C-alpha positions as semicolon CSV with decimal commas, in nm:
position;residue;x (nm);y (nm);z (nm)
1;M;16,138;12,409;6,172
2;V;15,817;12,195;6,044
3;D;15,905;11,824;5,923
4;A;15,770;11,712;5,588
5;K;15,473;11,518;5,741
6;T;15,358;11,821;5,964
7;R;15,085;12,026;5,809
8;R;15,043;12,396;5,880
9;Y;14,728;12,601;5,818
10;V;14,753;12,959;5,780
11;Y;14,431;13,175;5,751
12;P;14,447;13,552;5,661
13;V;14,204;13,714;5,915
14;D;14,125;14,103;5,907
15;L;14,170;14,205;6,286
16;S;14,184;14,579;6,218
17;E;13,870;14,631;6,392
18;R;14,003;14,407;6,681
19;E;14,341;14,563;6,711
20;D;14,302;14,714;7,039
21;E;14,164;14,448;7,212
22;L;14,452;14,203;7,081
23;N;14,731;14,443;7,155
24;L;14,578;14,494;7,542
25;I;14,579;14,100;7,548
26;T;14,905;14,008;7,418
27;K;15,042;14,300;7,623
28;K;14,858;14,148;7,952
29;L;14,936;13,794;7,884
30;G;15,275;13,877;7,756
31;V;15,238;13,652;7,445
32;S;15,249;13,719;7,075
33;K;14,944;13,804;6,875
34;A;14,960;13,459;6,724
35;E;14,956;13,282;7,032
36;A;14,704;13,494;7,186
37;I;14,457;13,415;6,879
38;R;14,568;13,003;6,945
39;E;14,461;13,037;7,287
40;A;14,130;13,215;7,207
41;I;14,032;12,953;6,973
42;K;14,137;12,670;7,247
43;H;13,926;12,825;7,495
44;H;13,616;12,867;7,281
45;A;13,675;12,483;7,143
46;E;13,717;12,356;7,485
47;H;13,375;12,565;7,600
48;L;13,186;12,427;7,289
49;R;13,277;12,095;7,373
50;G;13,018;12,087;7,667
51;L;12,772;12,238;7,473
52;E;12,473;12,026;7,343
53;V;12,306;12,156;7,017
54;I;11,911;12,086;7,059
55;T;11,725;12,037;6,726
56;Y;11,392;12,089;6,764
57;R;11,128;11,841;6,599
58;D;10,873;11,967;6,367
59;V;10,516;11,795;6,576
60;T;10,190;11,913;6,581
61;K;10,022;12,060;6,907
62;R;9,819;11,776;6,936
63;Q;10,116;11,543;6,909
64;A;10,333;11,793;7,159
65;K;10,068;11,793;7,385
66;A;10,029;11,399;7,424
67;E;10,412;11,371;7,435
68;V;10,428;11,615;7,738
69;R;10,144;11,484;7,896
70;E;10,332;11,146;7,886
71;Y;10,650;11,275;7,992
72;L;10,494;11,447;8,301
73;K;10,386;11,146;8,419
74;G;10,519;11,030;8,770
75;K;10,718;11,320;8,783
76;E;10,682;11,564;9,091
77;R;10,809;11,895;8,937
78;V;10,981;11,965;8,626
79;R;11,062;12,280;8,444
80;A;10,952;12,383;8,091
81;D;11,305;12,400;7,957
82;E;11,375;12,052;8,063
83;I;11,063;11,929;7,885
84;S;11,144;12,148;7,575
85;D;11,527;11,968;7,596
86;A;11,423;11,600;7,671
87;L;11,143;11,601;7,416
88;R;11,304;11,845;7,126
89;I;11,000;12,073;7,108
90;D;11,013;12,438;7,082
91;M;10,998;12,622;7,398
92;S;10,708;12,870;7,342
93;L;10,506;12,564;7,227
94;V;10,605;12,373;7,542
95;N;10,451;12,692;7,763
96;E;10,129;12,714;7,523
97;I;10,090;12,334;7,634
98;L;10,177;12,379;7,973
99;M;9,923;12,651;8,006
100;E;9,621;12,452;7,857
101;L;9,743;12,180;8,092
102;W;9,707;12,413;8,378
103;Q;9,373;12,538;8,275
104;E;9,258;12,156;8,263
105;G;9,377;12,068;8,602
106;W;9,667;11,840;8,487
107;V;9,939;12,076;8,613
108;E;9,995;12,327;8,885
109;P;10,233;12,604;8,852
110;E;10,491;12,641;9,109
111;Q;10,448;12,835;9,424
């Protein structure tokens, strides 16, 4: 029995499209449907805790190019996705800038 201080949350969820999968999970794991759903939520929550959501900044191409050049200084090898994540600049813009920097002789593609 739940004591007066414990709050329970009940969510009505339509699982009719997932009934077969839910039945398979409960049969294979030997758990109730409610437990299978709780475990799935727990699994996803643990997975998402380790993820970082990167929000790109709204910068001009000129500003982004200057930042990329500054970021590259003193680095031997850097991947485009590292630059994008570190500077929070959209990957397509980073790739465009790297192509320009390559044409200008500032960077070299990995062999």
